C-alpha positions in Angstrom: -85.7 4.7 233.2 -82.9 4.5 230.5 -83.2 7.9 228.6 -83.7 6.8 224.8 -81.7 8.3 222.3 -83.3 11.0 219.7 -80.3 12.9 218.9 -80.8 11.3 215.2 -84.0 13.2 214.8 -84.8 17.3 214.4 -84.2 18.9 217.0 -88.3 19.8 217.5 -88.5 15.7 217.6 -86.3 15.7 220.1 -86.6 15.4 224.2 -90.3 14.9 224.3 -91.9 13.1 227.5 -92.7 9.8 224.6 -92.3 9.9 221.3 -95.6 10.3 220.5 -97.2 13.2 217.9 -101.3 13.6 218.4 -103.0 13.5 215.3 -105.1 16.2 213.7 -108.4 15.7 214.2 -111.5 18.0 212.2 -113.3 19.8 214.6 -112.0 18.5 217.3 -108.0 19.6 217.8 -108.5 23.1 219.0 -106.3 24.9 220.6 -106.8 24.0 224.7 -106.4 19.9 223.4 -103.2 21.3 221.9 -102.2 23.4 224.5 -102.7 20.5 226.9 -100.8 17.9 224.4 -98.2 20.2 224.2 -97.9 20.3 228.5 -97.8 16.9 228.6 -94.8 16.4 227.1 -96.1 15.5 223.4 -96.4 16.9 220.3 -99.8 18.1 220.0 -101.4 19.4 216.8 -104.5 20.6 214.7 -105.7 20.9 211.1 -104.8 24.4 209.9 -109.1 24.0 208.3 -110.5 23.3 212.1 -109.9 27.1 212.7 -112.6 28.6 211.1 -113.5 32.3 210.8 -117.2 34.0 209.9 -117.6 35.9 206.6 -115.3 39.2 207.1 -113.8 38.3 209.9 -109.8 38.1 210.4 -108.3 34.9 210.1 -109.4 32.6 213.1 -106.0 30.6 212.5 -103.9 33.7 213.1 -105.4 34.2 216.6 -105.9 30.5 217.2 -101.1 30.4 216.5 -100.7 33.6 218.6 -102.8 31.7 221.7 -100.6 27.8 221.4 -97.8 30.2 221.4 -98.1 32.9 224.5 -99.4 30.3 226.0 -96.7 27.7 225.9 -93.9 30.6 225.8 -95.6 31.2 229.8 -96.1 27.0 230.8 -91.6 27.2 229.9 -91.0 30.2 231.3 -92.8 28.7 234.3 -91.4 25.4 233.9 -87.8 25.5 232.9 -87.2 21.7 233.7 -90.1 20.7 231.9 -90.9 22.9 228.6 -93.4 21.9 226.5 -93.2 19.8 223.5 -94.1 21.6 220.0 -96.7 22.2 218.1 -97.7 21.0 214.6 -100.2 22.0 212.3 -101.8 20.0 210.0 -102.3 21.6 206.0 -104.3 19.5 203.3 -103.1 19.8 199.9 -105.4 18.5 198.5 -106.5 20.9 195.5 -110.2 21.7 197.1 -108.6 23.1 200.2 -109.2 26.7 198.6 -107.5 28.6 202.2 -104.0 26.7 201.5 -102.2 29.4 200.2 -103.6 31.8 202.9 -103.0 29.1 205.6 -99.7 28.5 204.3 -98.4 31.9 204.3 -99.5 32.3 207.9 -98.1 29.5 209.2 -94.4 30.9 207.6 -94.7 34.2 209.7 -95.7 32.4 212.6 -92.9 29.9 212.8 -94.9 27.0 213.2 -92.8 24.4 214.0 -93.7 21.1 212.3 -95.4 21.1 209.6 -97.9 17.5 208.5 -99.6 17.6 205.2 -102.2 15.6 204.0 -103.9 13.7 200.9 -100.4 15.2 198.1 -97.6 16.1 198.2 -96.1 19.7 197.2 -92.7 20.7 196.9 -94.0 24.4 197.5 -95.3 24.1 200.8 -92.5 22.2 202.4 -90.5 24.9 200.5 -92.2 27.4 203.2 -91.8 25.5 206.1 -88.5 25.3 205.9 -88.4 29.0 205.2 -89.4 29.5 208.4 -87.6 26.7 209.8 -90.5 24.4 210.0 -90.1 20.3 209.3 -92.8 18.6 207.5 -94.2 15.1 208.1 -96.1 13.9 205.2 -98.8 11.2 206.4 -98.5 7.8 203.6 -100.6 4.5 203.5 -97.9 2.8 201.3 -94.2 2.2 200.0 -95.5 4.3 196.7 -96.3 8.1 198.6 -92.8 7.6 200.4 -91.0 8.0 198.0 -92.8 10.9 196.3 -93.1 12.6 199.3 -88.8 12.3 199.9 -88.2 13.2 196.7 -90.7 16.8 196.7 -89.0 17.6 200.2 -91.0 16.2 203.1 -88.6 16.0 205.9 -90.2 12.6 207.5 -93.2 9.9 207.1 -96.4 9.3 209.1 -97.3 5.6 207.6 -101.0 5.6 207.6 -101.4 1.1 208.9 -104.8 -0.1 209.0 -106.6 0.5 212.0 -106.0 4.0 212.0 -109.1 6.7 212.5 -110.2 8.2 209.6 -108.3 8.1 206.0 -106.9 4.5 206.7 -104.4 3.0 205.2 -105.4 -0.7 204.5 -101.5 -2.1 204.9 -100.7 -3.6 207.9 -97.6 -2.2 209.6 -95.0 -4.4 209.7 -95.4 -4.5 206.3 -95.5 -1.0 205.8 -92.5 0.6 208.3 -90.3 -2.9 207.0 -90.6 -1.4 203.2 -89.6 2.2 204.2 -86.8 1.2 206.7 -86.1 -0.4 203.8 -84.4 2.5 202.2 -84.9 5.3 204.7 -84.0 6.5 207.6 -85.2 9.3 208.5 -87.9 10.1 210.6 -90.5 8.1 210.5 -94.1 7.7 212.9 -96.4 4.6 212.9 -100.5 5.5 212.9 -102.4 2.9 213.4 -104.4 1.7 216.4 -101.8 3.1 218.8 -103.8 3.6 222.0 -101.5 1.9 224.7 -97.8 2.5 225.4 -98.0 -1.0 224.1 -98.4 -0.2 220.7 -96.3 2.7 221.3 -93.2 0.4 221.9 -94.1 -2.2 219.3 -94.0 0.8 217.2 -90.5 1.3 218.5 -89.5 -2.2 217.7 -91.0 -2.2 214.2 -88.6 0.4 213.4 -91.0 3.8 213.9 -89.1 6.8 215.7 -92.7 8.0 216.9 -95.9 6.3 217.3 -99.0 8.9 216.6 -102.0 9.1 218.7 -105.4 10.5 217.6 -108.8 9.3 218.9 -108.0 8.5 222.8 -107.7 12.3 222.4 -111.0 12.8 220.5 -112.5 11.3 224.7 -111.3 13.6 227.1 -112.6 16.6 228.2 -110.5 19.7 226.0 -111.5 17.7 223.0 -113.5 19.9 221.3 -116.6 17.0 221.0 -119.8 15.9 221.6 -120.5 14.0 224.6 -122.1 12.1 222.9 -119.4 11.3 220.2 -116.1 11.2 223.6 -118.4 8.5 225.5 -119.7 6.6 222.4 -115.7 6.0 222.2 -115.1 5.3 225.5 -117.3 2.5 225.4 -117.1 0.6 221.6 -114.0 -1.2 220.3 -112.2 -2.3 217.5 -115.4 -4.9 216.5 -117.5 -1.4 216.4 -115.2 0.1 213.5 -116.6 -0.3 209.9 -114.2 0.9 207.1 -116.2 2.6 204.2 -115.4 5.1 201.2 -119.7 6.0 201.1 -119.0 9.2 203.3 -115.8 11.1 202.0 -114.6 9.1 199.0 -111.9 8.0 200.4 -111.7 4.9 202.4 -111.9 5.3 206.0 -112.9 3.9 209.6 -115.5 5.0 211.5 -117.5 4.1 214.5 -120.4 2.1 213.5 -123.0 3.0 216.1 -123.3 6.2 215.2 -124.5 5.1 211.3 -126.4 3.0 212.8 -128.4 6.4 214.3 -127.8 7.8 211.3 -130.5 5.4 210.3 -128.1 4.1 207.8 -127.3 -0.2 207.7 -123.1 0.3 208.8 -123.0 -3.6 207.1 -124.5 -2.7 203.9 -122.8 0.9 202.5 -122.4 1.5 199.3 -119.0 2.8 197.9 -118.3 6.9 196.9 -115.7 7.7 194.4 -112.4 9.7 195.0 -113.7 12.6 192.9 -116.3 13.7 195.7 -113.8 14.8 197.9 -114.0 18.7 198.3 -112.3 20.6 201.2 -113.7 23.9 200.2 -115.9 24.6 202.8 -113.7 22.8 206.0 -114.2 19.1 205.3 -114.9 16.6 202.7 -117.8 14.7 204.6 -121.2 16.6 203.4 -123.3 18.3 206.8 -126.0 15.4 206.4 -122.9 13.4 207.6 -121.9 15.2 210.6 -122.1 12.7 212.4 -121.2 9.9 211.2 -117.8 9.8 213.7 -114.1 8.6 212.6 -112.6 6.3 215.2 -109.5 3.7 215.1 -109.1 0.0 215.8 -107.4 0.9 218.8 -110.3 2.3 221.2 -111.0 -0.3 222.8 -108.3 0.6 225.3 -110.3 3.8 226.0 -113.2 2.6 229.2 -114.1 6.5 230.4 -113.9 10.2 229.6 -110.3 11.5 230.8 -108.2 14.8 231.0 -105.4 15.4 229.0 -102.4 14.6 231.5 -103.8 11.6 232.9 -104.3 9.9 229.5 -100.9 10.6 229.0 -99.6 9.5 231.8 -101.3 5.7 231.3 -99.4 5.8 228.4 -96.5 6.6 229.9 -96.9 3.8 232.2 -97.8 1.4 230.2 -94.5 2.1 227.8 -91.9 1.5 231.0 -93.7 -0.8 232.0 -93.5 -3.1 228.8 -90.1 -1.8 227.6 -89.1 -3.0 231.6 -91.1 -6.6 230.6 -88.8 -6.7 227.1 -85.7 -5.6 228.0 -85.8 -8.2 231.4 -86.3 -10.8 228.4 -83.0 -10.1 226.7 -80.9 -9.5 230.0 -77.5 -11.3 230.0 
């Protein structure tokens, strides 16, 4: 395999086994999953709001960052020829996130290498990341938001296109990546049905530096998800994904069988206003809908619940094979 040239990227994104970042999954991404992702050679991540301690207890985020850092350090000392990838922490930069200032201070003190910001681009968040040597990747759904994020100091962009899980965008990746690349030559990731090595290669062909994959990791043993959720991911496909704003106030993609199981008509859901979004309790989704499960359109590639190393192995094999097929087409 020809070594890819990633020298134009920030150091934290160089030298990955395959050009992939695992997206932060609410509730699901916990230290065990992040550590397994990093050891497998891709960037692992988790939302800061996943670390929720009981009242009066010390910040769980502090403990998680210590656990992840120490375990990856041990791995790197034992495997100097196969070091772990760095990790990322996702900060929800929404006005309702009352923990943001506290979490920024903790992440700065722990020198988090990669910061993923969502639902708002703020200069002070980017400055906090840069003060400890970190880089900021901001997720966006259109070119206008992309420009605003870079103007406010983000280092890179995560283009969330149609087909992504969670709060998905609505634009085709072909259009979104092309518009951003017309003016931005920095780190660019693509999110939206990246579930195979072929999709990862396609993202690179479009002009993205890395793929951003989430839903397949739900169906892993390391993920903090109910077994029913994992099994539903493995047994569903793109036609089982429903797009709705009802549950959080922002358009998102969800598993139709989970909506049906909650007693609702998945084909006739009402809309909700963005003003209903509130992250003060960690999630913008009311507890009554905690088993309305999100997923992206790429889940048809997930055939069974497996572990993280097996999943990353599959994607790597597919990525290399797809690249070789195309390379042969263009060989002299």
